[in-house]
C-alpha positions as CSV (number, residue, x, y, z in Angstrom):
1,M,-8.9,-17.4,3.3
2,T,-5.3,-17.4,2.1
3,S,-6.5,-18.9,-1.3
4,A,-9.0,-16.0,-1.7
5,L,-6.3,-13.4,-1.0
6,A,-3.9,-15.2,-3.4
7,V,-6.7,-14.7,-6.1
8,Y,-6.7,-11.0,-5.2
9,L,-3.0,-10.8,-5.6
10,V,-3.3,-12.4,-9.1
11,L,-6.0,-9.9,-10.1
12,L,-3.9,-7.0,-8.9
13,V,-0.7,-7.9,-10.6
14,G,-1.8,-10.2,-13.4
15,V,-4.4,-8.1,-14.9
16,P,-3.2,-4.7,-16.2
17,A,-4.5,-1.7,-14.3
18,Q,-6.1,-0.2,-17.3
19,L,-8.6,-3.2,-17.9
20,V,-11.9,-2.7,-16.3
21,V,-15.5,-3.7,-16.7
22,G,-16.7,-1.0,-19.2
23,P,-19.8,0.3,-17.7
24,L,-18.4,0.6,-14.2
25,G,-15.3,2.6,-15.3
26,A,-12.5,3.1,-12.7
27,A,-14.4,1.2,-10.1
28,G,-14.8,-1.9,-12.4
29,S,-11.3,-3.4,-12.1
30,P,-11.5,-7.2,-11.3
31,A,-9.4,-6.6,-8.2
32,M,-11.8,-3.8,-7.1
33,L,-14.8,-6.1,-7.7
34,F,-13.1,-8.9,-5.8
35,G,-12.6,-6.4,-2.9
36,F,-16.5,-5.8,-2.9
37,G,-16.8,-9.6,-2.3
38,C,-14.3,-9.4,0.5
39,F,-16.3,-6.7,2.2
40,A,-19.5,-8.6,1.9
41,W,-17.8,-11.7,3.2
42,W,-16.3,-9.9,6.2
43,F,-19.7,-8.1,6.9
44,V,-21.7,-11.2,6.9
45,A,-19.0,-13.1,8.9
46,R,-19.0,-10.4,11.6
47,M,-22.8,-11.1,12.0
48,D,-22.2,-14.9,12.3
49,R,-19.3,-15.9,14.4
50,R,-19.5,-19.4,13.1
51,M,-17.9,-18.2,9.8
52,G,-14.6,-18.2,11.7
53,L,-13.5,-14.5,11.8
54,A,-11.5,-13.4,14.9
55,G,-13.1,-11.3,17.6
56,G,-11.6,-9.1,20.2
57,V,-9.8,-5.8,20.0
58,Q,-8.6,-4.9,16.5
59,P,-7.2,-1.3,16.2
60,L,-7.6,-1.5,12.4
61,R,-11.4,-1.6,12.7
62,W,-11.4,1.5,14.6
63,S,-9.1,3.2,12.2
64,A,-11.3,2.1,9.3
65,A,-14.5,3.1,11.1
66,I,-13.0,6.7,11.8
67,F,-11.9,7.0,8.2
68,G,-15.2,5.7,6.8
69,A,-17.3,7.9,9.0
70,V,-15.3,11.0,8.0
71,M,-15.5,10.1,4.2
72,L,-19.3,9.5,4.6
73,C,-19.8,13.0,6.2
74,S,-17.7,14.5,3.3
75,Y,-19.9,12.6,0.9
76,V,-23.0,14.1,2.5
77,V,-21.4,17.6,2.2
78,A,-21.0,17.0,-1.4
79,A,-24.5,15.7,-1.9
80,L,-26.0,18.8,-0.1
81,R,-24.3,21.4,-2.1
82,V,-24.7,22.5,-5.7
83,T,-22.4,19.9,-7.5
84,D,-21.6,18.9,-11.0
85,Y,-23.1,15.7,-12.0
86,S,-19.7,14.3,-13.0
87,E,-18.4,15.2,-9.5
88,L,-21.2,13.2,-7.8
89,R,-20.5,10.2,-10.0
90,S,-16.8,10.4,-9.1
91,A,-17.9,10.7,-5.3
92,D,-19.9,7.5,-5.8
93,R,-17.0,5.6,-7.3
94,S,-14.7,6.9,-4.5
95,F,-17.0,5.5,-1.8
96,L,-17.3,2.2,-3.6
97,R,-13.6,1.8,-3.9
98,L,-13.2,2.5,-0.3
99,L,-15.6,-0.4,0.6
100,S,-13.4,-2.5,-1.6
101,W,-10.1,-1.6,0.0
102,V,-11.4,-1.8,3.6
103,G,-13.0,-5.2,2.8
104,V,-9.7,-6.7,1.8
105,M,-7.9,-5.0,4.8
106,L,-10.4,-6.3,7.3
107,L,-10.8,-9.7,5.9
108,T,-7.0,-10.0,6.0
109,A,-6.8,-8.7,9.7
110,D,-9.7,-10.8,11.0
111,G,-9.6,-13.9,8.8
112,I,-5.9,-15.0,8.9
113,D,-6.1,-17.4,11.9
114,S,-2.5,-18.8,12.1
115,R,1.2,-17.8,11.6
116,A,1.5,-20.4,8.9
117,K,-1.3,-18.8,6.9
118,L,0.2,-15.3,7.4
119,D,3.6,-16.5,6.4
120,L,2.0,-18.1,3.3
121,L,0.3,-14.9,2.3
122,L,3.5,-13.0,2.8
123,R,5.3,-15.4,0.4
124,R,2.5,-14.9,-2.1
125,M,2.9,-11.2,-1.9
126,A,6.7,-11.5,-2.4
127,Q,6.1,-13.8,-5.4
128,A,3.7,-11.2,-6.9
129,G,6.3,-8.5,-6.4
130,G,8.8,-10.8,-8.2
131,A,6.5,-11.4,-11.1
132,L,5.8,-7.6,-11.5
133,A,9.5,-6.8,-11.2
134,A,10.5,-9.4,-13.9
135,L,7.9,-7.9,-16.2
136,G,9.3,-4.5,-15.6
137,L,12.9,-5.6,-16.4
138,V,11.8,-7.1,-19.6
139,Q,10.2,-3.8,-20.6
140,F,13.3,-1.9,-19.4
141,F,15.9,-4.0,-21.3
142,L,14.0,-5.1,-24.4
143,G,11.4,-2.3,-24.7
144,I,8.4,-4.8,-25.1
145,E,5.2,-3.7,-23.7
146,I,4.2,-7.2,-22.6
147,A,1.2,-6.0,-20.6
148,T,-0.4,-5.0,-23.9
149,F,-0.6,-8.7,-25.0
150,I,-2.7,-9.5,-21.9
151,K,-6.3,-9.7,-22.9
152,V,-9.1,-10.6,-20.6
153,P,-12.6,-11.3,-22.1
154,G,-15.2,-8.9,-20.8
155,L,-12.7,-6.2,-19.9
156,V,-11.8,-3.0,-21.8
157,A,-9.1,-0.5,-21.4
158,N,-10.2,2.3,-19.2
159,D,-7.5,4.7,-20.7
160,A,-4.7,4.4,-23.3
161,A,-1.9,4.7,-20.8
162,Q,1.7,4.3,-22.2
163,L,3.3,1.6,-20.1
164,I,6.8,2.4,-21.3
165,Q,7.8,6.1,-21.2
166,E,11.2,7.7,-21.3
167,R,13.2,10.0,-19.1
168,S,16.8,11.1,-19.6
169,S,17.3,8.6,-22.4
170,F,16.2,5.7,-20.3
171,R,13.0,3.6,-20.6
172,R,10.7,4.3,-17.7
173,V,8.5,1.2,-17.3
174,A,5.3,0.4,-15.5
175,G,4.9,-3.3,-15.7
176,T,1.1,-4.0,-15.3
177,A,0.6,-0.8,-13.3
178,S,-1.0,2.2,-14.7
179,H,2.1,4.4,-14.3
180,P,5.9,4.1,-13.6
181,I,5.4,5.9,-10.3
182,E,2.8,3.3,-9.2
183,F,5.1,0.4,-10.4
184,G,8.0,1.8,-8.4
185,V,6.0,2.5,-5.1
186,V,4.4,-0.9,-5.2
187,L,7.8,-2.7,-5.5
188,S,9.1,-0.5,-2.6
189,M,6.3,-1.7,-0.5
190,L,6.9,-5.3,-1.3
191,F,10.8,-5.3,-1.1
192,P,10.8,-5.6,2.8
193,I,8.3,-8.5,2.7
194,A,10.4,-10.3,0.1
195,L,13.7,-9.6,2.0
196,H,12.0,-11.1,5.2
197,C,11.0,-14.2,3.3
198,A,14.5,-14.6,1.8
199,L,16.1,-14.3,5.3
200,H,13.7,-16.7,7.2
201,E,12.0,-19.0,4.8
202,T,13.6,-22.5,4.8
203,E,12.0,-23.7,1.5
204,R,12.9,-22.3,-1.8
205,R,15.4,-19.8,-0.3
206,R,17.2,-19.3,-3.5
207,L,14.0,-18.3,-5.4
208,H,13.4,-15.8,-2.6
209,W,16.7,-14.3,-3.0
210,V,16.1,-14.1,-6.8
211,I,12.9,-12.1,-6.0
212,V,14.7,-9.8,-3.7
213,V,17.4,-9.1,-6.4
214,A,14.7,-8.6,-9.1
215,I,12.7,-6.3,-7.1
216,G,15.7,-4.3,-5.9
217,A,16.8,-4.0,-9.6
218,A,13.4,-3.1,-10.9
219,I,12.6,-0.2,-8.5
220,P,15.2,2.1,-10.1
221,T,13.8,1.4,-13.6
222,S,10.6,3.3,-12.7
223,I,12.9,6.5,-12.6
224,S,10.5,7.8,-9.9
225,R,11.3,10.2,-7.1
226,S,8.4,8.7,-5.2
227,A,9.7,5.1,-5.6
228,M,13.1,6.2,-4.5
229,L,11.7,8.0,-1.4
230,G,9.7,5.0,-0.6
231,A,12.5,2.7,-1.0
232,G,14.7,4.9,1.2
233,A,12.0,5.1,3.9
234,A,11.5,1.4,3.9
235,W,15.2,0.8,4.1
236,L,15.6,3.1,7.0
237,M,12.8,1.4,8.9
238,L,14.3,-2.0,8.3
239,F,17.8,-0.7,9.5
240,L,16.2,0.6,12.7
241,G,14.6,-2.9,13.2
242,W,17.7,-4.9,12.6
243,D,20.3,-6.0,15.1
244,R,24.0,-4.9,15.1
245,R,25.1,-7.7,12.8
246,Q,22.3,-7.2,10.2
247,R,23.0,-3.4,10.2
248,L,26.6,-4.1,9.5
249,N,25.8,-6.5,6.7
250,A,23.4,-3.9,5.2
251,L,26.0,-1.2,5.3
252,I,28.5,-3.5,3.5
253,A,25.9,-4.8,0.9
254,T,24.3,-1.5,-0.1
255,P,27.3,0.2,-1.6
256,I,28.3,-3.0,-3.3
257,A,24.7,-3.2,-4.9
258,L,25.0,0.4,-6.0
259,V,28.4,-0.2,-7.7
260,V,27.0,-3.3,-9.5
261,M,24.0,-1.2,-10.7
262,R,26.3,1.5,-11.9
263,M,28.4,-1.0,-13.9
264,A,25.3,-2.9,-15.3
265,I,23.4,0.3,-16.3
266,P,25.7,3.2,-16.7
267,G,24.2,6.6,-16.0
268,L,21.0,5.3,-14.3
269,L,22.2,6.3,-10.8
270,G,23.2,9.7,-12.1
271,T,19.7,10.1,-13.4
272,L,18.2,9.1,-10.1
273,K,20.5,11.4,-8.2
274,S,19.5,14.3,-10.5
275,L,15.8,13.8,-9.5
276,F,16.7,15.1,-6.0
277,T,19.7,17.4,-6.7
278,G,17.9,19.2,-9.6
279,I,14.4,19.4,-7.9
280,A,14.3,23.1,-7.9
281,N,14.3,23.2,-11.7
282,D,12.1,20.1,-12.2
283,P,8.8,20.9,-14.0
284,S,6.9,18.3,-11.8
285,Y,8.1,19.8,-8.6
286,L,7.2,23.3,-9.8
287,G,3.8,22.2,-10.7
288,R,3.3,20.8,-7.2
289,T,4.3,24.1,-5.6
290,K,1.9,25.9,-7.8
291,D,-0.9,23.7,-6.6
292,Y,-0.6,25.0,-3.1
293,E,-1.7,28.5,-4.2
294,Y,-4.3,27.1,-6.5
295,V,-6.2,25.1,-3.9
296,Q,-6.1,27.7,-1.1
297,R,-9.6,29.1,-1.9
298,F,-11.1,25.5,-1.9
299,I,-9.6,24.9,1.5
300,K,-10.7,28.2,2.9
301,D,-14.3,27.4,1.7
302,A,-14.5,24.1,3.5
303,P,-11.6,23.5,5.9
304,W,-13.0,20.8,8.0
305,L,-14.9,18.3,5.7
306,G,-13.8,19.5,2.3
307,R,-15.9,19.8,-0.8
308,G,-16.7,16.1,-1.0
309,W,-14.4,13.0,-1.5
310,G,-13.6,12.3,-5.0
311,T,-15.2,15.5,-6.3
312,F,-11.9,17.3,-7.2
313,I,-11.8,15.9,-10.8
314,P,-8.7,16.6,-12.8
315,D,-10.7,17.2,-16.0
316,L,-12.5,20.0,-14.2
317,Y,-9.9,21.4,-12.0
318,T,-6.3,20.1,-11.9
319,T,-4.3,17.0,-11.0
320,L,-2.7,17.2,-7.5
321,D,0.4,15.2,-7.3
322,N,0.0,15.1,-3.5
323,Q,-2.5,12.8,-1.8
324,Y,-2.5,14.7,1.5
325,L,-3.1,18.0,-0.2
326,G,-5.9,16.5,-2.3
327,Q,-7.3,14.9,0.9
328,I,-7.5,18.3,2.6
329,V,-9.3,19.7,-0.5
330,E,-11.8,16.9,-0.8
331,T,-12.4,15.9,2.9
332,G,-10.8,18.7,4.9
333,Y,-8.5,18.6,7.7
334,L,-10.6,16.0,9.5
335,G,-10.2,13.7,6.4
336,L,-6.4,14.3,6.5
337,A,-6.2,13.3,10.1
338,A,-8.3,10.2,9.4
339,L,-6.1,9.1,6.4
340,L,-2.9,9.6,8.4
341,L,-4.5,7.6,11.4
342,L,-5.3,4.7,9.0
343,L,-2.0,4.6,7.2
344,G,0.0,5.2,10.4
345,S,-1.7,2.2,12.1
346,G,0.1,-0.2,9.8
347,V,3.5,1.4,10.9
348,V,2.5,1.3,14.6
349,L,1.2,-2.2,14.5
350,G,4.1,-3.6,12.6
351,W,6.7,-2.0,15.0
352,G,4.6,-3.3,17.9
353,V,4.8,-6.8,16.6
354,K,8.7,-6.3,16.3
355,R,8.9,-5.1,19.9
356,A,6.6,-7.8,21.3
357,A,8.6,-10.6,19.6
358,G,11.3,-10.5,22.2
359,G,14.2,-12.7,21.2
360,D,12.4,-14.4,18.3
361,D,14.3,-13.2,15.3
362,Q,11.8,-14.3,12.7
363,Q,8.9,-12.5,14.5
364,R,11.1,-9.4,15.0
365,S,11.9,-9.5,11.2
366,L,8.2,-9.9,10.4
367,G,7.2,-6.9,12.4
368,A,9.9,-4.8,11.1
369,S,9.3,-5.7,7.5
370,L,5.5,-4.9,7.8
371,A,6.3,-1.6,9.4
372,A,8.7,-0.9,6.6
373,S,6.1,-1.7,4.0
374,A,3.4,0.3,5.7
375,V,5.7,3.4,5.9
376,V,6.0,3.5,2.1
377,P,2.5,4.8,1.3
378,F,2.5,6.9,4.5
379,V,5.7,8.8,3.1
380,T,5.2,8.7,-0.7
381,F,1.6,10.0,-0.6
382,I,3.1,13.4,-0.1
383,T,4.7,13.1,-3.6
384,F,1.7,11.7,-5.7
385,D,-1.9,11.1,-5.5
386,G,-1.7,7.6,-4.2
387,L,-5.4,6.8,-3.7
388,A,-6.0,7.4,-7.4
389,F,-3.9,4.3,-8.3
390,S,-5.7,1.0,-7.8
391,M,-2.5,-1.2,-7.5
392,V,-0.8,1.0,-4.9
393,T,-3.9,1.3,-2.8
394,G,-4.8,-2.4,-3.1
395,F,-1.3,-3.4,-1.7
396,A,-1.3,-0.6,0.8
397,F,-4.6,-1.9,2.4
398,L,-3.4,-5.5,2.1
399,V,-0.2,-4.7,3.9
400,L,-2.4,-2.9,6.6
401,G,-4.4,-6.2,7.0
402,C,-1.3,-8.2,7.4
403,A,-0.1,-5.9,10.1
404,G,-3.5,-6.3,11.8
405,A,-3.3,-10.0,11.7
406,A,0.3,-10.0,12.9
407,R,-0.8,-7.8,15.8
408,R,-3.6,-10.4,16.7
409,L,-1.4,-13.5,16.4
410,I,1.8,-12.2,17.9
411,W,1.6,-8.8,19.6
412,A,-1.7,-9.4,21.6
413,P,-0.7,-12.9,22.9
414,A,2.7,-11.6,23.9
415,R,1.0,-8.7,25.9
416,Q,-1.5,-11.1,27.5
417,A,1.2,-13.4,28.5
418,G,3.1,-10.6,30.1
419,R,0.3,-9.4,32.2
420,P,0.1,-10.5,35.8
421,P,-2.9,-12.7,36.6
422,R,-5.9,-10.8,37.8
423,R,-6.4,-10.8,41.6
424,Q,-9.4,-13.3,42.4
425,A,-12.0,-12.2,44.9
426,P,-12.1,-14.6,47.9
427,P,-14.9,-17.1,47.7
428,D,-18.0,-16.3,49.6
429,L,-18.3,-19.0,52.2
430,G,-21.6,-17.7,53.5
431,P,-22.6,-16.9,57.2
432,G,-20.6,-18.7,59.9
């Protein structure tokens, strides 16, 4: 199971997001196709318990079922109304992508059967983040689009994305992601996991700290408001989960890291600061505020189930840089509630693992890091259309799966151990 998920990580990070199987379009990325296999594996294994999937209560299954049911209803709504053919094709792709994402999430949640395998998967995720960060740093300092040299037989570029952009005279890099925003948000998700590995893994600890530094240094090179917001949310969640000594160390280390960054890359911190202080005059922010007025009529026409998931195509309408707003337009308020429930499940499960760990520092760190990783998409989806980016969504659902596995391996046994034994009925001794 861990080996299969390691292959998924290689496909997510090692294959540029633009490369797809041509006839399948956006739904034809290698990672997406691998996710279909994960869903088929999970579905068959649920039918045959001999294949080793865990049973019992799994909150993620309920969250995924609710989300899937609402998306299916929204799909039916789109199919029943008069709809442009391109919108229906987009709706088909969106539903297929959902199966892929959910397949990875559920296979991770139900298939990881030990703490050792979960820890191994987390190390692999941290290493994938380190590789992505290293690629981004090369792009930032040398201006070389290394991702363009990666060619995979049978795959074609789905679009001609520019991997290195420019903002305020700085290179704005994307690694193998499709956009700098995606690059920064993915690294913000993986930073808490990398930090957990660096703090608690006994083998190759220096390598893990190098990964932490690389990811921390690469996040600002995306020059993305979403990435900085996600990193801030993750840091706050970690801070709340640390003990007093760890909080003190963080308060000391954070300003030192900022000073080092200011010395190493003069002007970058000022540019990042201006993303927030000058937001009122930022064209991207002004465009987002105009979106609210534009979509009101769509929401009024179908407030509960929307106009159909995946049918609000940018080429026909406009790009909504707000996943939650787009979710209301396409799937209504029920769809928004289902998405919030699904994304919020990861935060709740991770924090529950942290609380159930008691005095075990490693398990507390594991729970806090998973909650911190899960809070990144939960927060940043308000600033960009996250589900339109395959790498962000792939990692988001993988993190959710890890939180589900940790809940089953740590939280559930701890709760079971803390329960008083059930009262036994007295034996029936028969008459006399």
